C-alpha positions in Angstrom: 164.4 8.9 -128.3 164.4 10.1 -124.7 161.5 12.3 -123.6 163.8 15.3 -122.8 165.5 15.2 -126.1 162.2 14.8 -127.9 160.8 17.9 -126.1 164.0 19.8 -126.8 164.0 19.0 -130.5 160.3 19.9 -131.0 160.6 23.1 -128.9 163.5 24.3 -131.0 161.9 23.4 -134.3 158.7 25.2 -133.3 160.7 28.3 -132.1 162.7 28.5 -135.3 159.5 28.0 -137.4 158.0 30.9 -135.6 161.1 33.0 -136.2 161.7 33.8 -132.5 164.9 34.1 -130.6 165.3 32.2 -127.3 165.0 35.4 -125.4 161.8 36.5 -127.3 160.2 33.1 -126.7 161.0 33.1 -123.0 159.7 36.6 -122.4 156.5 36.0 -124.4 156.0 32.8 -122.4 156.1 34.9 -119.2 159.6 33.8 -118.1 161.5 36.5 -116.3 163.5 38.4 -118.9 166.7 38.1 -117.0 166.7 34.3 -117.2 164.4 33.8 -120.3 167.2 33.2 -122.9 169.1 30.8 -120.5 166.0 28.8 -119.6 164.9 28.3 -123.2 168.5 27.4 -124.1 168.5 24.8 -121.3 165.1 23.4 -122.4 166.4 23.1 -126.0 169.6 21.4 -125.0 167.6 18.9 -122.8 169.4 20.0 -119.7 166.1 20.9 -118.0 162.5 20.3 -118.9 159.8 22.9 -118.1 156.8 22.1 -115.9 153.6 21.5 -117.7 152.2 25.0 -117.1 155.3 26.5 -118.7 155.1 24.0 -121.6 151.5 25.2 -122.1 152.6 28.8 -122.3 155.4 27.9 -124.7 153.0 26.0 -126.9 150.6 29.0 -126.9 153.3 31.4 -127.9 154.5 29.0 -130.6 151.0 28.2 -131.9 151.3 24.5 -131.4 149.3 22.1 -129.2 151.1 21.2 -126.0 150.8 17.5 -126.9 153.1 18.1 -129.9 156.0 18.5 -127.5 155.4 15.1 -125.9 154.2 12.6 -128.5 156.7 10.0 -129.5 154.9 9.2 -132.8 156.2 11.5 -135.6 153.0 11.0 -137.7 150.9 12.0 -134.7 153.1 15.1 -134.1 152.6 16.2 -137.7 148.9 15.5 -137.4 148.7 17.6 -134.2 150.3 20.5 -136.0 147.8 20.2 -138.9 144.9 19.8 -136.6 145.9 22.9 -134.6 146.0 24.9 -137.8 142.3 24.0 -138.7 139.4 26.3 -137.9 136.8 25.1 -135.4 134.4 24.3 -138.3 137.0 22.3 -140.2 137.9 20.4 -137.0 134.2 19.4 -136.6 134.1 18.3 -140.3 137.3 16.2 -139.9 136.0 14.7 -136.6 132.7 13.8 -138.3 134.5 12.2 -141.2 136.8 10.1 -138.9 133.7 9.0 -136.9 131.9 7.9 -140.1 135.0 5.9 -141.2 135.3 4.3 -137.8 131.5 3.4 -137.8 131.8 2.0 -141.3 134.9 -0.1 -140.2 133.0 -1.3 -137.1 130.1 -2.5 -139.2 132.4 -4.3 -141.6 134.1 -6.0 -138.6 130.8 -7.0 -137.2 129.7 -8.5 -140.5 132.9 -10.5 -140.8 132.5 -11.8 -137.2 128.9 -12.9 -138.0 130.1 -15.3 -140.8 130.3 -18.9 -139.8 133.8 -20.3 -139.3 135.0 -22.4 -142.3 135.3 -26.1 -141.6 138.6 -27.0 -140.2 140.3 -29.0 -137.4 138.7 -26.7 -134.8 135.0 -27.4 -135.9 132.7 -30.4 -135.8 132.9 -30.6 -139.6 136.5 -31.8 -139.5 137.1 -35.2 -140.9 138.6 -37.8 -138.5 142.2 -38.4 -139.1 142.8 -35.1 -141.0 144.0 -33.1 -138.0 
């Protein structure tokens, strides 16, 4: 999916979820009211893409993280919406859980890499003529 159409689809989905018209979104995002509806319409159709500062204002009005508009990974986009909905305390708890899982995985990986390689054609234990 092209970046512009990805941004367009996510912007429209977030606007509809929030229950705003194109005009309302534009005005709330500090776009001049005389061009607000037309600009949001152009963004949603993929004709134009906002600069990053405008995208940040749109995200703030729509209660989504700015990164949501840009990620190509659908799973990550959903995760970003979920993450954004968490309180600060819950974010810390989730981050600590993820870190613990990564640390545990890292320890398992280190343990596996410390095991000796099984005998095979690439080791000294290989029998001549069995390669």
